[in-house]
C-alpha positions as CSV (number, residue, x, y, z in Angstrom):
1,M,159.6,64.3,136.0
2,A,156.5,62.5,134.8
3,G,152.9,63.4,133.9
4,I,149.5,62.0,134.7
5,Y,146.5,61.9,132.2
6,L,143.0,61.1,133.3
7,H,140.4,60.2,130.7
8,I,136.9,61.2,131.8
9,P,134.6,59.5,129.4
10,F,131.4,61.5,129.7
11,C,129.9,64.0,127.2
12,K,126.5,65.7,127.0
13,Q,126.1,64.7,123.3
14,R,128.2,63.5,120.4
15,C,130.0,66.0,118.2
16,I,130.0,64.9,114.6
17,Y,133.8,64.8,114.2
18,C,134.8,63.2,117.5
19,D,136.3,59.7,117.7
20,F,137.4,59.8,121.3
21,Y,135.8,57.3,123.6
22,F,132.8,58.7,125.6
23,V,129.4,57.8,127.0
24,T,126.5,59.8,128.2
25,G,124.6,59.4,131.5
26,Q,125.1,61.1,134.9
27,R,124.2,58.0,136.8
28,L,127.4,56.3,135.5
29,H,129.6,58.7,137.4
30,P,129.9,57.0,140.8
31,T,131.0,53.6,139.6
32,F,133.4,55.2,137.2
33,V,135.0,57.4,139.9
34,Q,135.4,54.3,142.1
35,A,137.1,52.3,139.3
36,L,139.3,55.3,138.5
37,C,140.4,55.5,142.1
38,T,141.1,51.8,142.2
39,E,143.3,52.1,139.1
40,I,145.2,55.1,140.6
41,E,145.9,53.1,143.8
42,Y,147.2,50.1,141.8
43,Y,149.6,52.2,139.7
44,G,150.5,54.4,142.6
45,Q,151.9,51.4,144.4
46,L,154.1,50.5,141.4
47,Y,155.1,53.9,140.1
48,G,154.1,56.4,142.7
49,R,157.5,57.0,144.2
50,L,159.7,56.4,141.1
51,E,159.5,59.8,139.7
52,P,157.9,63.1,140.9
53,I,154.7,64.2,139.1
54,E,155.0,67.6,137.4
55,T,151.7,67.8,135.5
56,I,148.2,66.4,135.8
57,Y,145.7,66.6,132.9
58,F,142.0,65.9,133.0
59,G,140.9,65.2,129.5
60,G,138.0,63.4,127.8
61,G,135.3,63.2,127.0
62,T,134.3,66.1,129.0
63,P,135.8,66.3,132.5
64,S,133.5,69.2,133.4
65,R,130.6,66.7,133.5
66,L,132.0,65.6,136.9
67,S,130.8,67.3,140.1
68,L,133.3,69.2,142.2
69,E,133.0,66.5,144.8
70,E,134.0,63.8,142.3
71,V,136.9,65.9,141.1
72,A,138.1,66.3,144.7
73,R,138.0,62.6,145.3
74,V,140.2,61.9,142.3
75,L,142.7,64.5,143.3
76,N,142.8,63.2,146.8
77,E,143.7,59.7,145.5
78,L,146.5,61.2,143.4
79,Y,147.9,63.0,146.4
80,R,147.7,59.9,148.4
81,Y,149.6,57.6,146.1
82,F,151.9,59.8,144.0
83,D,154.7,62.2,144.8
84,L,153.2,65.6,143.9
85,S,155.7,67.7,145.7
86,A,157.0,69.0,142.3
87,L,153.5,69.5,140.8
88,Q,153.5,72.6,138.6
89,E,150.4,72.4,136.4
90,V,146.9,70.8,136.7
91,T,144.9,71.3,133.6
92,F,141.1,70.6,133.4
93,E,139.2,70.5,130.1
94,V,135.8,72.2,130.3
95,N,133.1,72.8,127.8
96,P,131.4,76.2,127.7
97,E,128.0,74.9,128.7
98,D,129.5,73.7,132.0
99,A,131.6,76.8,132.6
100,S,129.6,78.6,135.2
101,R,131.5,81.0,137.4
102,D,130.7,78.9,140.5
103,Y,131.9,75.7,139.0
104,L,135.1,77.2,137.7
105,S,135.7,78.9,141.1
106,G,135.3,75.5,142.7
107,L,137.9,73.9,140.4
108,H,140.3,76.8,141.2
109,S,139.8,76.1,144.9
110,L,140.7,72.4,144.4
111,G,144.1,73.3,143.0
112,I,143.3,73.3,139.3
113,N,145.5,76.1,137.8
114,R,144.9,75.7,134.1
115,L,141.8,75.3,132.0
116,S,141.3,74.1,128.4
117,I,138.0,75.4,127.1
118,G,136.5,73.6,124.1
119,V,135.2,76.6,122.2
120,Q,135.9,75.2,118.7
121,S,134.2,78.3,117.1
122,F,132.6,81.6,118.2
123,Y,130.0,81.3,115.5
124,E,126.6,79.8,115.9
125,A,126.4,78.2,112.4
126,D,129.7,76.4,113.0
127,L,128.6,75.1,116.4
128,R,125.3,73.8,115.0
129,F,127.2,72.0,112.2
130,M,129.6,70.3,114.7
131,N,126.6,69.5,117.0
132,R,128.3,71.2,119.9
133,A,126.2,71.4,123.1
134,H,127.0,75.1,123.7
135,T,126.1,78.4,122.0
136,A,128.3,81.2,120.8
137,E,127.1,83.3,123.8
138,Q,128.2,80.6,126.2
139,A,131.6,80.4,124.5
140,E,132.1,84.1,125.2
141,A,130.8,83.8,128.7
142,A,133.2,80.9,129.5
143,I,136.2,83.1,128.9
144,E,134.9,85.8,131.2
145,N,133.9,83.3,133.9
146,A,137.4,81.7,133.8
147,R,139.0,85.0,134.5
148,R,136.5,85.9,137.2
149,A,137.1,82.5,138.8
150,G,140.8,83.4,139.1
151,F,142.3,81.6,136.1
152,E,145.2,83.5,134.5
153,N,146.4,80.4,132.5
154,F,143.9,78.9,130.1
155,N,143.6,77.6,126.6
156,V,140.9,77.8,123.9
157,D,140.5,75.1,121.2
158,L,139.5,76.2,117.7
159,I,138.8,74.1,114.6
160,F,139.4,75.3,111.0
161,G,138.5,73.8,107.7
162,L,134.8,73.3,108.3
163,P,132.8,72.6,105.1
164,D,131.4,75.9,103.7
165,Q,133.0,77.9,106.5
166,P,134.0,81.3,105.0
167,L,137.7,82.0,105.6
168,E,136.5,85.3,107.2
169,Y,134.9,83.3,110.0
170,W,138.2,81.6,110.8
171,M,140.0,85.0,110.7
172,A,137.4,86.5,113.0
173,N,137.7,83.5,115.5
174,L,141.4,84.2,115.8
175,Q,140.8,88.0,116.1
176,K,138.5,87.2,119.1
177,V,141.3,85.2,120.7
178,A,143.9,88.0,120.3
179,D,141.5,90.8,121.2
180,R,140.6,89.0,124.5
181,D,144.3,88.3,125.2
182,I,143.6,84.6,125.6
183,P,147.0,83.2,126.8
184,H,147.0,80.0,124.8
185,V,145.2,78.7,121.7
186,S,145.2,75.3,120.1
187,T,144.2,75.2,116.4
188,Y,143.1,72.0,114.8
189,S,142.1,71.2,111.2
190,L,138.8,69.3,110.9
191,T,139.7,65.7,110.3
192,I,137.3,63.0,109.1
193,E,137.9,60.0,111.3
194,P,136.2,56.6,110.9
195,R,133.5,55.8,113.5
196,T,132.3,59.4,113.4
197,V,129.0,60.9,112.3
198,L,131.0,63.2,110.0
199,Y,132.6,60.2,108.2
200,K,129.2,58.8,107.5
201,Q,127.9,62.1,106.2
202,V,130.9,62.4,103.8
203,E,130.4,58.8,102.7
204,R,126.8,59.5,101.8
205,G,127.6,62.7,100.0
206,L,125.7,64.8,102.5
207,V,128.8,66.9,103.4
208,Q,131.6,68.0,101.0
209,P,134.9,68.4,102.9
210,A,137.0,71.5,102.5
211,D,139.8,71.2,100.0
212,E,143.5,71.2,100.7
213,E,143.9,74.8,99.6
214,T,141.4,75.9,102.2
215,Y,143.2,74.0,105.0
216,R,146.5,75.5,103.9
217,A,145.1,79.1,103.8
218,C,143.6,78.8,107.3
219,Y,146.7,77.4,108.8
220,D,149.0,80.0,107.1
221,F,146.7,82.8,108.3
222,A,146.8,81.4,111.9
223,M,150.6,81.3,111.9
224,E,151.0,84.8,110.5
225,Y,148.2,86.5,112.4
226,L,149.0,85.0,115.9
227,E,152.8,85.4,115.6
228,A,152.3,89.0,114.6
229,R,150.3,89.5,117.8
230,G,152.9,88.1,120.2
231,Y,152.0,84.5,120.3
232,E,154.8,81.9,120.1
233,H,154.1,79.1,117.7
234,Y,155.8,76.5,119.9
235,E,154.2,73.4,118.4
236,I,152.5,72.6,115.2
237,S,149.0,73.1,116.6
238,N,149.7,75.3,119.6
239,F,150.3,79.0,120.1
240,A,151.0,80.7,123.5
241,R,151.8,84.0,125.0
242,P,155.3,84.0,126.5
243,G,155.2,81.9,129.7
244,Y,152.0,80.1,128.9
245,Q,153.1,77.1,127.1
246,S,151.5,73.8,128.2
247,R,153.9,71.9,130.5
248,H,151.9,68.7,130.2
249,N,152.2,68.6,126.4
250,H,156.0,69.1,126.7
251,T,156.1,65.8,128.7
252,Y,154.9,64.0,125.5
253,W,157.1,65.9,123.2
254,R,160.3,65.3,125.2
255,H,159.5,61.5,125.5
256,G,158.9,61.9,129.2
257,N,157.1,59.3,131.2
258,Y,153.3,59.5,131.8
259,L,150.6,57.4,133.2
260,G,147.1,57.4,131.8
261,F,144.0,56.4,133.8
262,G,140.5,55.8,132.6
263,P,139.0,53.9,129.6
264,S,141.0,54.2,126.4
265,A,143.8,56.1,128.2
266,H,147.4,55.5,127.1
267,S,150.6,55.3,129.1
268,F,154.4,55.4,128.4
269,W,157.2,54.6,130.7
270,W,160.9,54.3,130.0
271,G,163.2,53.4,132.9
272,Q,164.8,50.8,135.0
273,L,161.9,50.4,137.4
274,P,159.5,48.8,138.0
275,E,161.1,46.8,135.1
276,P,163.9,47.9,132.7
277,G,163.0,49.1,129.2
278,A,160.4,51.3,127.5
279,Y,156.8,50.2,127.4
280,R,153.5,51.6,126.1
281,W,150.1,50.4,127.1
282,A,146.4,51.4,126.7
283,N,143.2,50.7,128.6
284,V,140.1,49.1,127.1
285,R,137.8,51.4,125.2
286,N,134.7,50.4,127.1
287,L,133.5,51.9,130.4
288,R,131.6,48.8,131.7
289,R,134.5,46.5,130.8
290,Y,137.0,48.9,132.4
291,E,134.9,49.0,135.6
292,A,134.3,45.2,135.7
293,L,138.0,44.4,135.3
294,L,139.1,46.7,138.1
295,A,136.3,45.4,140.3
296,Q,137.8,41.9,139.8
297,H,141.3,43.2,140.6
298,H,142.5,42.9,136.9
299,L,144.2,45.7,135.0
300,P,141.9,47.0,132.3
301,L,144.5,46.6,129.5
302,E,143.7,46.6,125.8
303,F,147.4,46.0,125.0
304,R,150.9,46.4,126.4
305,E,154.1,46.4,124.4
306,G,157.8,46.8,124.8
307,L,159.4,49.3,122.5
308,S,162.6,48.8,120.6
309,Y,165.2,51.6,120.1
310,D,164.2,51.8,116.5
311,Q,160.6,52.5,117.5
312,L,161.6,55.0,120.1
313,A,163.9,56.8,117.6
314,E,161.1,57.0,115.0
315,E,158.6,58.3,117.6
316,Y,161.1,60.9,119.1
317,L,161.9,62.3,115.6
318,Y,158.2,62.8,115.0
319,L,157.6,64.4,118.4
320,R,160.5,66.8,118.3
321,L,159.9,68.0,114.7
322,R,156.4,69.1,115.8
323,T,158.0,71.6,118.2
324,A,159.6,75.0,117.5
325,E,162.7,73.8,119.5
326,G,163.2,71.1,117.0
327,L,165.5,68.0,117.2
328,D,168.8,68.2,118.9
329,L,170.9,66.1,116.6
330,D,173.7,65.3,119.1
331,H,171.2,64.2,121.7
332,Y,169.4,62.1,119.1
333,A,172.6,60.3,118.1
334,E,173.7,59.8,121.8
335,R,170.4,58.5,123.2
336,Y,168.7,56.9,120.2
337,G,171.7,55.8,118.2
338,V,170.7,57.6,115.0
339,D,173.2,60.1,113.4
340,L,171.1,61.9,110.9
341,L,173.9,64.1,109.7
342,S,175.8,61.0,108.6
343,E,173.0,58.7,107.6
344,R,170.6,61.2,106.0
345,L,172.9,64.0,104.9
346,D,171.6,64.0,101.2
347,E,168.0,63.9,102.3
348,L,168.6,66.8,104.8
349,A,170.1,68.8,101.9
350,E,167.1,68.1,99.7
351,L,164.7,69.1,102.4
352,E,166.5,72.3,103.0
353,A,166.7,73.1,99.2
354,E,162.9,72.5,99.1
355,G,162.4,75.0,101.9
356,L,160.9,72.4,104.2
357,I,163.5,72.6,107.0
358,E,165.5,75.6,108.2
359,P,169.3,75.6,107.8
360,I,170.8,73.4,110.5
361,R,172.4,75.6,113.1
362,N,173.8,74.7,116.5
363,G,173.0,71.1,115.9
364,K,169.2,71.7,115.7
365,L,166.9,70.4,113.0
366,R,163.7,72.5,112.7
367,L,160.8,72.6,110.3
368,S,160.3,75.7,108.3
369,R,156.8,77.3,108.2
370,K,156.3,75.5,104.9
371,G,157.4,72.2,106.4
372,R,154.9,72.5,109.2
373,H,152.2,71.6,106.7
374,V,153.8,68.3,105.9
375,C,155.5,67.1,109.1
376,D,154.5,63.5,108.7
377,A,155.9,63.3,105.1
378,I,159.2,64.8,106.3
379,V,159.5,62.3,109.0
380,A,158.8,59.5,106.6
381,R,161.6,60.7,104.3
382,L,164.1,60.9,107.1
383,L,163.3,57.4,108.2
């Protein structure tokens, strides 16, 4: 079964660390929604009956900048052109400043059954540094409003490694998650990406990034603290109470098919139809161009490429090692033509001796807790 991702490119203001594509301006919504529905119709005619859709994910940007009427229109188009008979999970990203009880209740009534709340921190000083649009009080209220609106399944995003952030603040953020019995938490280290305000601040010497030791201490604490309180560390950045893992993310990690709609959205499809082979493509990173191309009945593509088995094998290795389930070596050899036990036996032995992978049992290759810090480096060694 496949997934659908919708990139909603609107934000109230720019966070200093964000390099996702977005624009501001409420007046831009109607033309965007029209273009999005046009794109859904086009791909629905090609892919809509090839594979049932299991998950839908509204990401961004900030999907909660859309009105309930606009969300309803997008969902209606998806139901019209895709097979949603097996739909299990519909996730909607919401920022705390938009998370009124009425708005969240409206989302729930539309069939949204999972929220991802962009808290990032429960501390006012952290939020001001990141230039978030919400307050600490609104972050707390969003969680309460989600529950009152009927959501049992929701995620909270948190960022660690902020410059000058005391480790105690990070610890307290995680304690708030556990004390409130939040079912899912995603923890991300602050990364300094080009094209961001933070990157420019670091370049000019206005901000001193946290050191590697701080990042490691924050991540180690998250693993130890959350696992001790009943959370499953099922993917490098993600922790969940039993039964609350993200189905949509599993689509990516198992190399499942997914279609992305909206400016800058990516897609991946591997099958015999509508044409044989594995392909990846991405939309243009510009709202006006995205809308103009669709208005002229052209696909808003930035690129489209076919993927070789070598590329697929490399990507799958990286995706699976991120997960607690790990890599099934027999499946990897059968589907991707790579027998790591034969081709990389010495390297596997070295990684195990260094404590970066667990001893291989039942044909599964898994990272150790130590190895989760350096997943990319381990993949590079195995390739």
